[in-house]
N, C-alpha and C positions, 0 to 999 in steps of 0.2 A: 667272642662268646665266652661265658664263664665256664668253669670246670664242669664237664658232663653235659653241656648244652648242645654240643654238635650233633650227637647221634642217639642220645638216650630216648628210647621209645617206651620204656617201662616193661620190656620183656621179662616175664617171670615175676614181676613185682605185684604187690597187693596193697591197695588202699584200705585200711581199716578205719571206717568212719564212725565216730562215737556219737550216737543220736538217741541215747536212752534217758537223758535228763528231762526235768520238768520245766526249767527256765523260769522259775518264780520271780526272779528279779526283773524280768521283762514286762511284768504286769499281766493284766487279764488278756485272754486271747488264746490260751492253750500253749502247749510246748513250743518254744520259739523256733525250733528247727522246722516246724510245719506251718509256721505263719507265712503269709504272703508278703513278698517284698517286690514291689513294682510289678505285681501281677503274677509272680511265680513264687512257689514255696522256697524257703531258704535251702532245705535239703536238696531240692531239685537243682538249684543253682550250684550248690557245692559239688554234687556228683558230676554235673556237667563240666565244671571247671577242671576237675581232676582227670576225668576220663578222656576228654577231648585232647588234652595235652599229651597223655601217655596212652596211645591207642592199643598197645599190647599188654597193658596192665589190667588187672581185675579189681573189683571192689567188693567188700563185705561190710554191711552196715549193722551196728549193734543198736538195737531198739528196745524200748520198754515193752513189756508183754501186752500192754493195753493198746499199743499203737500200730498194730499190724495193718489195719485199714488205712490209717494215715500214711504209713510207709508206702503202701500200694498206690495211693493217690499221688504221692510225691514223685514216684518214678514213672507214672503213666505218661507225663508230657515229654519224657525223653525219647529220642529216636530209638527205633528197634535195635540199631547197632549198639547204642550205649547200654540199653537195658540188658542186652545179652551178656554184657561184661559184669553184671551185678549178680553175685551169688545169693542164695537164700539168706535172709537176715538171721542174726543171732540175738537172743534175748539177753538183756543186760542184768546187772545185779543192783544191790542197794546203793553202791557208790560208783563214781566214775572208774575208780581203780578196779573194782569188781567187774565192771562192764568190759573194760579193756582186757582183763584176764580171760573172761568168758570168750571174747572174740578171738584172742590168740589161741586158746584151746581148740576152738572150732577150726581154725586154720590148720593146726597140727593134725587134728582128727581127720581132716579132709585130705591129708597126705602131702601138705606143703613141706618141702625140704627145709632143713634148719638154716641154710644159707639164703633163704628167700628174703629179698628186701621187703620190709613192711613199713609203710608210712602211716602212722597213727594220726588222724586228723579230726579236729572238732567240726561237727556238722554245722555249727554256727559261725564258721569262717568261710563265707561264700566267695570272697574276693581273692582267694589264693591265686597267684599269677604263674604263668608258664616258667619263668626263670627260677622262681622259688621251688617249683616242683622238680625241675631238672636238677637243681643243686641238692635237693633232698634225696632223689634217686641215686645220684652219684655218691653222696655221703653214706648212704646205707650200705652200698657195695664196698666202698673204700675204707670206711672207719668202723662200721659195725654198730656204732651208737653215736648219733649226732642230732642236734636240734637247731632250728633257725632262731636267731636272736637279733634284736635291733638295739642300737646304742641308746643309753638312757640320757636324755637331754636335761632333765630337771635335776637339781641337787636333791639327793636322798638323805633323809634324816632317820636315824634309828632312835626310837623313843622307849622310855620305861613305862610301867603301868600308870604312873602319875603324870604322864605326858612330858616328862623331862627329856630333853635331847641327851642321849648318851653316846652318840657316835655319828660321824659323817663319812660314809664310805666314799672312796675315790670312784666317781662315776665312770672314769675311763676303764675300770675293771668290771663294770656291770653291763648286763644285757637283759632286755625284756624278752622272755621266752615266748615262742609262738608254736604253732603246728603248721604243717605235718612234721612230727618228730620221727626220725628215720633210724631203723634198726635192722639187724639180721634177726630173723625169727627166733632161732635157737637161743640167742643171747637174751632178748627181751622176755621171751616166754619163761626161761629159767629164772630170770630176775623176779617176775611177777609171782611165780610159784613159790619162790623163797620168801617173799614178803607175806604172801597169804598163809604159808605154813607157820611163819614166825608170829603171826597175829600182830604185825607191826601196825602202827597208826596209819591213817590215810595220808598218803603223800600227794603233793600238789600236781605232779605231772609224771609222765613216763620216764623222763630223764632222771628224776629223783629216785624212781624205783631202781633204775640201772645203777645209779650212784650208790644207793644203799646196798646193793648186791656186790659192790666192789669194782664195778666197771668204770673205765675212763670214758666220759662223754664229751664229745667235741661240739663246737658251735660254728655254724656257717651263717652267712648273711641272710637275715630275714627281709621283710618288706613292710614299709609303713602302711601300705594299703591293705595288708592282710589283717584287718581288724576282726575282733570277735564280737558278735552281737550279744550284748548282755542286758542292757536296759532299754526302755522305750525310747530314750533319746538316741541310742545307737541305731535303732530302726529308722528314725526320722532322718538322721544323717546319711544312712545307707541309701534310703529312697532318693534323697537329693543327689547323691553321687551318681546313681544310675540314670536319673533324668538328665544330669549334666553331660552324660556320655551319649545322649540322644538329642543332639541340638537341631536336627532337621525336622521341623514341625510342619506337618501337612494336613490339609483338610479335604475331605471328599464328601460328595453329596449323592444321595440315592432317592429314587422315586419309583413307586410301584402302584399298580391298580389291578383289582380283581373284581369280576362281576359276581353278583349273587346268583345262586342256583338252588337246586334241591339240597336238603340237608337239615340237620337239627343242631348244628354247632359251627363255629368258626375257630380257626387257630390264630391267636394273636400273640406274638412274641414267645411262641412255644407253649402257650397256655390254652387249653381247650375251654372255650367260652360258649355256653348254651345260647342258641338263637333259633329263630323260626326258619332260617335259611342257612345254607352253607356257601362258601366261596368256591368258585370254579377255577381250577388250575391244574397243571400237569403234576405238580408235587402236592403238598398239603395246602397250597395256596395261602401260606402265612404271609400276608401282605406286609406286615411290619418287619419280620425278619428278612424278607426279600429286599426291602428298602435299605435296611441297615447293612446287609451284605454288599449291596452295590456301593454304598457310601464308603465302606472299608476298602473295597477293590479300587474305587476311584482315587482314594488317597494315595495308593501306591501305584497308580496307573497300570492296573492289571486287568483292564477290560471290564466286562459286566458279568452278572450271574449267568446269563445265557451262554456266554463263551465258555464258561467252566462246566456248566451243567445243561447241555442243550435239551430243550423240551422235546426234540425228536428222538432222544435216547430213551428207550423204554425202561432202563434201570432206575430212572428217577421218577417214574410214575407213582404217585402217592407218597414219595419219600418225605420224611420229616425235614423241614427247612433248617433246623439247627445244624444239620450236616453241612449245608452250604455256608452258614456263618462260621462254623468251626474251621472250615477250609480257608476262608478268607483271613481269619485271625492267624491261622498257621502260616499263611504266606507272609504276613507281617513279621512273625517271629523268625521265619527263615531268613529274612533280611536283617536280622538282629534288632528289630524294632518292637514296639508295643503299641497297642491301641490305648490312648489316654482318656478318651471321653466319647460318649455317644449321646446325641440329642435327637429324639425322634418324635414325630407327631402323626397320630391317626386322624383321618378325616372321614366321618360317617355320622349319620343320624342315629342309627342303632346298630349293634347293641351299645348300651352305656358302658364306657370303658372305666369310669371311676372306681367301681367296686372291685375291679380286677387289676388296677394299676400296680399295686405293690407286688402282687404275685408275678406280673409280667416283668417288672424291673428286676426282681430277684432271679427269674429264669434267665433273662438276658445276661445279667451279671455272671451267673454260673456258667453259661455257655462260653462267654468271652473271657472268663477268669479275671473279672474286673471287680473292684470294690463297688458296693451298691451306690455310693455317692458319685460314681462316675458314669452312671446310667440315668438319663432323664427321658421320661415318656410322658407325652401330653396328648390330649385329644381335643378336637374341635368339630363343629358342624360347618356346613357350607351355607347356613341360613336357608335351607331348603332349595338352594340353587343347584343346577347342574345334575349330573348323574348320581352324585352322592346325596344330594338333596331329595331326589326322587327315589332314594333307597334302591338304586339299581346295582350298587356295588360299594366298595370301600377303596380308599387310597391311603398311602402313607408316604411321608418324606422323612429323610434322616440326614444328619450330619455326623461325620466321624472325624475326630482329631487323632492323628497318628504321629508318633515320634520315631525317627530313624537315626541310625548313627551318622 
């Protein structure tokens, strides 16, 4: 094992995650730290990567003042254990440098000792690995100021304003800087305060802030996988990387039937659809969500919906079926996998599904945290044959594609 990897658990350390930027270079879609990456938000993945490795550490996230709801949505999928390690967020400033300074001031105001190891990390680096985190924790304690860096493999040219080459640095002396950058709190906070008081121009990273303040900053080994998501192309490559880590592709199928009874609506895919009758069932009788739930459970060989939510249990009487589907998707996530695609078909004469199809797809995508183009919903009749043809009830069948490690 590398230095610090044997026993470092993050005791007393704090991850300061910088998530206040707008991410304009990533294109449309909102701040990049809140965009979905293979079904989960980038910030969700980043916090999970940090806190799972260092169970005794805590995290503080610096966010934009407009993003409080986005932040809450990003931490919601984390386990209760991980969410308990995240302190209330801090609002950032006009620049990244201001945002980090605000975060450090909040740590000091909360009573963190000056020798607290602080790891300052970009929210848009979700692939930070355990080895890198261990090295950063050790460097913060032993060096006081250190950053991860990777060797530069391309030849670097220094150019003038007219594009003339004016120098070729020796690439053996160069490193590409990454995060988490590791410091003792007192050292980096004093450095940021000095830069702020001096009115110094914006510096490119926290190491530059410490250097400007006269401190020696060391470099430890970074990781080539620890990429920062900056452009739309970065997101495409990251998505492909995650899918390549889930090579076990499985398919499950589900089928469900419910009879018509008294009522003035039916629930289809989590959407309330007006009808002259209702569907009879122990829960809300959402035949479509029941079929999809069974398809997901089948793909991971986890029984069927009745095994997880017995109709004999009174607590599920009238329950919304999205609870069942969320549970099934959670079981996939607990195995380190993800649902890749859903294809479902409703079989009925009435009500007509077409006018509600888009709303149903959007609701299912929201429940399962899937992009809309990964949810297909179709409808057909049985040509007036059988119980559906006689309008005695509705049926649904579904196929779920799941990817696992």
